[in-house]
N, C-alpha and C positions, 0 to 999 in steps of 0.2 A: 694207745694201748688198750683202752676199754673196748674200742671198736674191734680190735684184733681178738680180744678175749671173747667177744660176742659171736664171732664166726664159728667157734667150737671146732677148730681143726684138730685132727687126731695125730698121735705120735707115729713116727715111722718104725718104731720097734727096735729090735736089737741091731738092725743094720746101721741105723744112725748112731746107736750107742757104740757099735764096733768101730765105726768111722771116728766117733768122738774119742774112744779110747786109743785108737790108732794114731790120732793126730797129736795127742799129747806125748811129749817126750818123757824119757825115763827120769830125767832130772826134775821135771816138773812134778811127777808123781812122788818122787822120793822126798819132796819137800814136806809132805804130810807124813808124820810118824805115826799118827793115830789113824787106824782104819776108819773110824767113824767120821773123822774130818775129811778123809779121802772120799768116802761115799757121799758126804754132803756136798763136797766140791764138785764131784762128778754129776750129781743131780742138778746142781746149780748150772753147771756147764751145759747139761742136756736141756734144761729149761731155756737157757739162753739160745741154744742152737734151734730149738723148736720155735721159739719166738721169732728168731731171725728168719727161719723158713716161712713161718706164717706171714711175717712182714713182707718178705720177698714175693710170696704168692699174692698178697693183697696189692702190692705195688704193680705186679704184672697184670692183675685184673684191672686195676685203675688205669694202667697204661693202655690196656686193650680198649677200655671204654673211651679213654681220651682219643685213641686213634680212630675209633668208630665215629666219635663226634667230629673229629677233624676231617675224616673222609666225607661225612655228611655235610659239614660246612663247606668243604671244598666242592662237593657236587652242587650245593645250593649256590655257592659263589659262581661256579661255572655256568649254571642255568641262568642266574641273574646277569652275568656278564654277556651270555649269548642273547638274552632278552634285550639288554641295553644295546648290544651291537646291532641287533635287528631293528630296534627303535631308531638308533642313530642312522642306519641305512635308509629307513623309511623317511626320516626327517631330511636326510640328504637328498632323497628323490623329490620330496615335496619342495625343498629349497631350490633344487634345480628347476622344477616345473614353475615355481613362483618366479624365479629369476628370469626364466625364458619369457613367461607371461609379462613380467614387469618390463623386460627389454622390448617386447613387442608393443606394449602400451606406450613406453617412452618414445619408441620410434613413431607410433601413430601421432602422439602429441607433438613431437618435433615436426612431423609433416604438417599437422594442423597449424602449428605456429608459423611455419614457413608460408603456408597458404594464406593465413590471416595477415601476415606481414606484407605479402604481395598485394592482397586486397586492400589493406590500409594504404599502402603506397599508391595503388591505382586510384583509390578514393581521394587521397590527398592531391594527386595530380589533377583528377577531375574537379575537385573543389577549387584548386588554384585557377584552373582554366575557367570554371564557372564564375569565380570572383572577377577574373579579368574580363570575361564576357559581360558580367553585370556592370562593372565599372565602365566598360566601353558603351554598353547600352544606356547607362545613366548619362554619360557624357553626350551621346547622340541625342537622347531624349531632352536633355537640358538645352542643347543647341537648338533642337527643333522647337522646343517650347519657347525659347527666347526669340527665335525667328518668327514663330507664329504670333507671339505677343506683339512684336514690332509691327507685323503686318496687320494685326487686329487694331493696334493703336492708330494705324494709318486710316482706319475706317471708323473711328470713334464717333464721328458725326452722323453715322448711318442711323436711320430711324429704328432699325431693328435692335440696336444696342439699347437705346432709350426704352424701347418696348420691353426688353428683357428685364431691365432694372425695375420698370414699373410692375412687371409680373412678380418679381421677387419681393418688392415692397408690399404688393397686395397679398402675397402668400404669407409674409411675416405678420401682416395685420390679421389675416384669417386665423393664424395660429394663436395670436394674442386673444382674439375674440373667443376661440375655442377654450383656451385656458380660463378666461374670465367666466364664461358660461359654465364650465365644469365646476369651478370653485363656488360660484353662486348656487349651482344645483346641489352641491354637497352641503352648503350652509342651510339651504331650504329643507333638504332632507333631514338634517339634524333638528331643525326647528320643528318640522312636522312630527318627528318622533317624540320631541319634548312635549309638544301640545297634546299628542295622543296619550302620552303617559299621564299628563296632568288632568286631562279630561276623564281618563279612567279613574284617577284618584277622586276627582270631584263627584263622579257618578257613584262610586262606592260610598263616599261620605254622605251624599244625598239619600241613597238607599238606607244608610244607617240612621240618618235623622228621621226619615219617614217611618221606619220601623219603631224608632224610639217614640215618635209622636203617637203612633197607633197604640203602643203599649201604654203611654200615659193617658190616652183617652179611654182605653178600655179598663185600665186598672184604677181602683179607687184607693189611691194612696194619699189623698189629701194634698195633691200638688196644686199650687196656686195658678191662677189664670195668667199672671205675668210671665211665669216661666214658660208656659205653653206658647204665649205670644212671641217671646224671644226666640224660642225654638223655630217657630214658623218663619219669623223674619230671617233668621240665619239660613233656613232652607231656601227661601226665596232668593236671597243674595247668592247662594251657591248655584241655584238654577240659572240665574242671570249670568253669572260668571261662566258657567258651563256653556250657555248659548253663545256668549261672546267668543269663547275659546273655539267652539265649533265653527263660528264664522271665520275666525282668524285661520283656522285649519283649512277651511275650504279655499280661502284666498291664497294661502301658502301653496296649496296643491295646484291652484290655477297658475300661480307664478312659476312653480316648478315645471308644469307642463309647457308654459310659454318658453321658459329657458331651454327646455329640452328641444323644443321646435327650433329655437334659435341655434342651439348647438348642432342639430342635424343640418340646418341650412349652412352653418359655417363649415361643417365637415364636407358637405357637398361642394361648397365653393372652393374649399381647399383642394379637393380631388380634381375639380375642373382646372384650377390653376396649375396643379401638378401635371395634369395631362398636357396642358398647353406648354408648360415648361419643358416637358419631355419631348414634345413635338418640335419646340424651338431648338433643343439640343440636338435632335436628329438632323434638323435642317442645317444648323451651324456645323455639324460634323460632316455633312455632305459637302458643304461649302469648303471646309478645310481640306477634305480629301481631294476635291476638285482643284483647290489651289496647290496642294502638294503635287498632284499629278501634273498640273500645268508648270509648276516650278521644275519638276524633273525633266519635263519636255523642254523647258527653256534652257536648263543646264546642258542637255544634249545638243540643243541647237547652238548654244554658245560655244560648246567644244567643236562643233562642226564648222559653224560660220560665225566668226567673231565680228564680222563687219555688220551683221544684222542684229546685234545684241540690244541696242537701244530701242529699236522698233519693236522687237519681240516683247521686251519687258513692258513697254507702254501698252501694247495690245492686251497682254495678260492682266495687267492691273485694271484696265478698263473693263475687261470681261468679268473679272472678279467683282467689281463694284456693281456692275449691271446685274449679275446673278444674285448677289446679296440683296439688292434692292427688290428684285422680283420675288425672292423668297419671303421677305418680310412684309409684303403688301397685305396678306391675309390677317395679320395681327392688328393692323389698323382697322380692318373691317370688323373684327371681333370687338374691339374697344368701342 
């Protein structure tokens, strides 16, 4: 009511009063016997009507404002809804693009998986075949090695075998000599370093004693002659020990040089023995290859003519022994 009073609406004049007086019935007017009471009642009724009109106008204004706010909110809602719809459409397009890209990537990955699976299968097959070939080659190699061992055992009394064993024994001895010479050289090197360090200490000490003696001789501090003699004796002993150590150092250096020469000779001998062993291995490989070739030829001959088998085998064994003996003759000349 205070808000309605603040708006200061004006009265509609006599028209509203006429309507007011017209609306009241005769019976209602006749209830008031006193004219003053009637006038007061009419004024009260007029005020109530004016207040009702003002209230209705205020309600209409408020309704209009609410309608404007509602329209504005409706427009904002429509704009927001349109914006959301547009965003949803864009997201739908992005989703479709991402889905197509994902499907293409999945297809590529599936193709890669199929290719890799086929490659793995081929590799497994190749691996299994390689394992079979390896086992087959190992069996063939084992059989061939066993056969060659048997054939080599048949010629154990050949001088070349003894010569090879002798070469191996000499090579092992040369290695032992090299190791001994190397360890002795290291010991002598450590001893030389020790002697050099001790000689350096003795030299420093002798220099200190000499300087002390010169100071004692030049200074007049009342030092007794006995102390000076003791200092001289100590210096002489140090010099003697230094000379002995220098002699030992020279001897150790000579021993080390001699051992180095022995080491070089042992290494040279080892190299010569290694070269001889390699040459013998080449010769024995040639013999083995010749025997394998002869064996293959003998097998072919056996398959063609079984009747001549004994004669062919005897001839091949004789040729093998003769070739082996001829190849090992130079080793006896070397020894």
